[in-house]
N, C-alpha and C positions, 0 to 999 in steps of 0.2 A: 504495499499500500504506500503511495507517495503521500508527500507531505501533501499536494495541490489537490489532490481529491480528497483529503479528511480536512481540509480549510471549507471544501465547497459542499459538507454536510451541515446538518441542522443540527445545533442542540441531542435533538432525539434521537435520529440517527448515529450520533456517535457515540450517547450513551447505550444502544442498540447493540453497537459495533464492538464497544469496549466489554460489553455482556457474553458475546459472542467470542471474544479472542480469550477473555479471562477463561471461560468453559473449555477453550482448545486445549489453551494452555494446562488444566486440572488434567485434561484426558492425555496431553502429553507428557507430563510429571509420570501420572500411573503407568504411561506404558514404557520411560525409559526406568522404571524401577524394576520393573519384571522382564525388561532386555527386549523389548518386544517393536521400540521405536525401529521406523524406517530411512525417516529424513529427520535425521537430527539436524540440521540447518534448522529447521523451520522453528523449534526453539528458539534460535537467539532472533529469527524476522516474526514472530510473536512477541518477544519480549520488546521488541526496539516498535512497532505499530502500535501499542500499548500506550507506550511513552509518550509517542506522537499523538495519539487522541487524548491523553492525558493533557497533555501542553495546550492543543488546540481550544478544549473545553475552557479550560485554566483561561488561557486569554478574552475568551469571548465571555466568559463571566464578569473578567475584569473591564468590556467592553460597555 
């Protein structure tokens, strides 16, 4: 997810995307614990996407 895409979302869409990413992160953590992760790079991508969304949400609340 690119920062330009994230900035185009409404706050409600950002909250939904954040919830979905957190669920996916949770599932990946369980897969990692059991050794079933196929796409290990996805863990870092999700972490960074969550940070992007939180940053944009905070900026929109401040504005």
